[in-house]
C-alpha positions as CSV (number, residue, x, y, z in Angstrom):
1,X,-0.1,0.0,0.3
2,X,0.9,3.4,-0.7
3,X,1.8,5.2,2.2
4,X,1.5,9.4,1.4
5,X,3.9,11.5,3.9
6,X,3.4,14.7,4.6
7,X,6.3,17.2,5.3
8,X,6.4,20.7,6.6
9,X,9.5,22.8,4.9
10,X,11.1,25.9,4.7
11,X,13.2,26.8,1.9
12,X,15.3,29.9,0.8
13,X,15.9,30.9,-2.6
14,X,18.5,32.9,-4.0
15,X,20.7,32.9,-6.9
16,X,24.1,31.9,-5.2
17,X,25.2,30.6,-1.9
18,X,27.5,32.2,0.6
19,X,28.6,32.8,4.2
20,X,25.3,35.5,4.2
21,X,23.1,33.8,2.8
22,X,23.6,30.4,4.7
23,X,23.7,32.6,7.9
24,X,20.1,34.5,6.3
25,X,18.7,31.1,6.0
26,X,19.3,29.9,8.9
27,X,18.5,32.4,11.6
28,X,15.6,34.7,9.3
29,X,13.9,31.6,7.9
30,X,14.7,28.0,9.3
31,X,14.6,29.4,13.0
32,X,12.2,32.0,12.9
33,X,9.8,29.7,11.4
34,X,10.5,26.5,13.7
35,X,9.9,29.1,16.8
36,X,6.5,29.7,16.1
37,X,3.4,28.6,18.1
38,X,2.2,24.9,16.3
39,X,-0.7,23.1,17.2
40,X,-2.0,19.9,16.6
41,X,-6.0,19.2,17.2
42,X,-8.0,16.1,17.2
43,X,-9.8,15.7,13.6
44,X,-13.2,13.3,14.3
45,X,-14.3,10.7,11.6
46,X,-16.3,8.0,11.5
47,X,-13.8,5.4,13.7
48,X,-13.5,7.9,16.5
49,X,-11.8,10.7,17.5
50,X,-7.9,9.8,17.3
51,X,-5.9,11.7,19.4
52,X,-3.8,14.4,18.0
53,X,-1.1,14.1,15.9
54,X,2.9,14.8,17.3
55,X,4.4,17.9,16.1
56,X,7.2,17.3,13.2
57,X,10.3,18.3,12.9
58,X,10.2,21.5,9.9
59,X,12.5,20.8,7.2
60,X,14.8,23.9,6.5
61,X,16.8,24.2,3.2
62,X,18.2,27.0,0.9
63,X,17.8,26.5,-2.6
64,X,20.4,28.6,-5.2
65,X,21.6,28.0,-8.4
66,X,25.3,28.7,-8.2
67,X,27.9,28.6,-5.5
68,X,30.6,31.7,-4.5
69,X,33.0,29.0,-3.2
70,X,35.6,26.5,-4.9
71,X,35.0,24.0,-4.9
72,X,31.2,24.5,-4.2
73,X,30.6,21.9,-1.8
74,X,33.6,22.0,0.3
75,X,35.0,23.2,3.5
76,X,33.5,27.3,3.4
77,X,30.0,25.9,3.2
78,X,30.5,23.3,5.8
79,X,32.2,25.8,8.0
80,X,29.2,28.2,7.5
81,X,26.7,25.7,8.0
82,X,28.3,24.4,11.7
83,X,27.8,27.9,13.4
84,X,24.1,27.1,13.3
85,X,22.0,26.8,16.3
86,X,20.0,24.2,16.6
87,X,16.4,25.5,15.4
88,X,18.3,27.3,12.4
89,X,19.8,23.7,11.2
90,X,19.5,23.5,7.6
91,X,18.5,19.9,6.9
92,X,18.9,20.0,2.9
93,X,20.7,22.3,-0.2
94,X,20.6,22.2,-3.4
95,X,22.7,23.8,-5.9
96,X,21.4,23.6,-9.2
97,X,24.4,23.9,-10.8
98,X,26.7,21.8,-8.7
99,X,24.4,19.3,-6.9
100,X,22.9,18.8,-3.1
101,X,23.4,17.4,0.1
102,X,21.6,16.2,3.1
103,X,22.7,16.4,6.6
């Protein structure tokens, strides 16, 4: 049987990736969305009223076309990603011209 998954995500889209864009995506996008107050209510159905769903992790990411670094997916990128607070962590980044990574 096909199981349908639902994800919550927030992505920042920019022309090129650099340290400033990574910091912006971490602090102003991912962290700010993850700090929002979220709730879950039970949804009555024919089978009864199941309990509330647990809140899922919000996937954060950055989508760009190009990279300002050489190599594009090397140490400078990893260093920029390492400084994030837990709520600002970027889980998935995609560079159209070079590839993608997932933490």
